[in-house]
N, C-alpha and C positions, 0 to 999 in steps of 0.2 A: 264524297270528301271525307265525312266522318269515319267511314269504314276503311278507307286508305290510311288515315292517321292511326286508327286502332291497329291496323296490320303492322305499320311501321313500329309503333310502341312495343307490340308483341314480338317483333323480330329483335328489337333491341335488347328486350328482357331476356330472350332466348340466347342471344349471343353472350350477355353478361353471366347467364347461368352456366354456359359452356366454359367460359373463361374461369369462373369460380370452381367448377368441377375439376378443370385442369390443374388449377393451382393447388386443389386439395389432394390431388393425385401425385404431385410432385414429392419425390423421396428426397428430402434435404440431406439425409445421411449417406447417400450414395457417392460413389467416386465421381460419376459423371456430373452430378450437381455441384459438388465441390470444386471440381475442375472448371466448370463454368463460372462458379462464384469468383474464383481466382482471376479468370480472364476478364470478368467484369470489373473487378477492382482496379486491375492494371489498366483498363480502358479509360480510366479517370485520371491517370498519372499526369501531373503537371496542369490539371484542370481544376482540382479542388484539393482541400487539405485531407489527404488520405488517412493521416493519423487519427484525426477527430472522427472521421466517417466510418473507418473500417478496422480500428484497433479495439481490442477488448477493454472492458471497464478496468480490469485488474492492471493491464499494461499501461493505460493512460494515468492511472492513479500513481503507479510507480515512477513514471516519467514526470508527472507533476511534482512529486516530492523531490526528486532529483533536481529539477529546475529550480525549485524554491530554495534549495541550499546553496545554489551557485551564486558566485559574485558576478558583477555585471560584466567583466571582461572574460569570464569563463565560457567555454563552449561544450555543451553536452555531447553532441555527435558532430564530427567534422566531415561527415559524408551523409549521402542520402541512403538510408537503409532499405528503401524499397528497390533500388537498383545496385546497391553496394558499390556506389561510385560518387564521386564529388560533381561530376557534370554529366550530361546526356546529349546524344546527338538527336537530330531531327527525326531520323528514322529508327529511333529506338522501338525494340518490340519486346514483349514478355508474355510468356504462356505458361500454364501449369505443366510441367514435364513429368512429374511423378507423385504419386500420394502414398504414404506409408503409415502404418500404425493407426489405422482409421477406426475410431470407436464412435459411440453415440455423442461423445462430448469433445473429442480431441483428435487431432491428426497432425502429420508432419507433411508439408508440401514443398517440393523442390521446384523452384520457378526458374525456367531458362530465360536469361535475358541477353539480348544482342544489342550492344551499345558501341558505337563508333567501329562498326564492322567486327567486333570481338565477342566471342561467346563467354557469358559469365553465368553465375548461379546465385540465387537467393533462397536461403531455407527458412521456411515459416512454420512456427507452431501455431496451429488453429484451435479456436476454442468455439464450441457451439453455445451461444447465449443469445438472449432477445430474439429467439426464433430464426437464427441464422448464424452463419460462420463469420468469425472475426479473427484478426491476427493477434495472437496472444504473446509472441515473442519473435524475435529475429535471432536466428542461431547461426554460429559460424559454419560457413560452407564446407570447410575441411574437417568439421567435427571435432575440432581441437579448441579448447578454450572455453569461455563463458558466453552465455547469450546476453541480450541487452538488459533483460529484467534483473539478472544477477549483477550486471555492471551498475545499473541504477541504484539497487539497494546497497551494494558495496560502497558506492560513492557517498550516499546518504549517511551510512553508518560511520564512515571514515571521517567526513566533515564534522559530524555531531561529536565523535569521540575527541577530536582535536579541540573542539571548543570546550568540552569538559575539562580537558587538561588545563587549558587556559584559566579556568575558574576554580580549579580544585586540584591541588598537588597530588592527592590520593590516586587520581585517575591516571597520573603520569607513571606512578609506580606500578600500578595494576591495570594495564590497558584492557579495553573492551575487545572481545573476540567473537561474540555471538549475539544474535538478535531474535526476537520473537514478536509477534503481533498480538495486541489485545485491545479489543474496543471497549473502553471503559464505561462511556456513556451511552453506548447502544445506538449511535447516530449513524452507523454505516461507515465511518471512518476510522481506521485502526490507528492506535497510538504504537509507539515503537518502544520495545523493552530490551535495553542493552545490558549485557552482563560480562564479566570476566570469566576466564576459562575455570577458575576455581570457585566461581559463585560467591566469592567474598565481596564483590562490589558491583553495583548496578545503578541504572538510571532508567526512568520512564519519561519519554519525551513525546510531545505532540508534534506531528509533522504536517499539519494543516497549515498553509501559508508558511510564514517563517517559523523555524523550529523553537519550541518553548519547553524548557525543562520543567517537568511537573514535580518530580520527586527523586531523591537518591536514596540508595540503601548500602548500609555497610554492616557486614556480618559481625556480631551475632544478632544485629537487628533483623526482623523479618518483614518482608513485603507481602500485603494481601490486598485482594479487591473486593469491593462492595459495589452494589448498583449505583453507578455514577461517581464512584470514588476510589482512590488507591491510598493505601495506609501503610506506613512504616512504623513499627514500634519495637522497643527493646532498650537495651543500656545505651547510655550517651556519655559515659565517663564513670569515674568512682563515685558511688553513692547517687548515681543519677539514672532516671528512666524517662523516656519520652514516648509520645504517641503523635505522629504527624499525619494528618488526614487532609488529602486534597480533593476538592470537589471538582469534577470535570463537566462543562456544559459546552456543547457544540465543538468538542475536541480542544477546548481551551481551558485553562486554569480559571476556575470562577471563584473560589474561596479556598482558605485554608484554616484548619483548626489545629492547634497545637496544645498539648498537655505535657508539662514538665513536672517531674517529682524529684526532689532533692533531699539529701539528708546532711545538712551542715553539721560539722562536729561540734560547733559552739552552740547548737540549739537542740532541745529535747523534742523529738518527733520530726516527721517529714513536713516539708513545704510543698504544697501542690499550687501550681500555676496553670492558668488556662489563658489562651490567646485566640483571638479571631481576627485574620488578616493582619496579624502584627499588633493588634491592640489588646491589652490585658482585659479580660472579662471575668465576671464572678464564677465561682466553682459551680454554682447551680446552673448558670447558662452554659458553661463549658461541658459539664457532664450531659446535659440535655442534648447539646449539639452532637457530641460524640456518639451517645446512645442512638439518635436518628440515623447517623451515618453507619454505624457498625452493628446493624441489627440483622443483616442477612448476607453472611459471607459467601463469595462466590467461589466455587471450587473450579480453579482453572489449571489445567495441564498444558503448559506452553510448548509449541513445537519450535525448538532451538535450530537456528541455521548459522553455521560458522561464516565469517566473512574474514577476508585477508585486508589488513590495513595497508594503505599506501604510505611509504615513507616520505 
């Protein structure tokens, strides 16, 4: 009996070893594997949340940002992007029809979808991450227009720009036209940096949960980044200079340190004022706080993307 049990255990271990060896031999960057991966994804259609299970981290983050800016009655997508339709038939079928531009990290896959007896197509941009392929974008099947990721970020930028106009007339006169990402506090979530086409006006916004304005910039003021902080400094009027430093933690505004230097005509010499979260503090305290913030300036070259604002 003991020898039989040992034989069974040995057989199980052997089979496990064969399975591991086969898994190690799989070339996940081959067309055959990617085609199988697409077919597997679609086999779960209407059985689970495909967006959560099979979309890339970057795609899901952009979708989250777009959803967070929407009002309760707004609809982000009025169709099912997995089948490019609003409804589906019981005999719906989908398969990977072709794979293009395959690299070690990206690919374009055209999926043939048969729905209600009609043939359609869904175009997916794939990304290799977390040791497998995930959908990184849903592209227009006719090759014309924007993908969903571009639509998401355009919507986010447009909504935030309109909110800026409501709170500051300057943003109405000089609309925002481009955006860049910067992770101020290094938490893995990017903040959104909007700017006008002429670079004279800008704003940095947290897009985690509800959008939060962190700071605005107006030329000739200059914006700069430090570890965990964004700073705007420069003239604030005739005989006035200011430094506004916003500390960011977990992608939200944590504290604000402000310095204002004025030269009143009726007084000899300049007046120096320091504020912490809106409360006036001593010059010694204020200088110390600014020195702690502005001791290691980050050299950031933003990648700007244009966006079209909706009227």
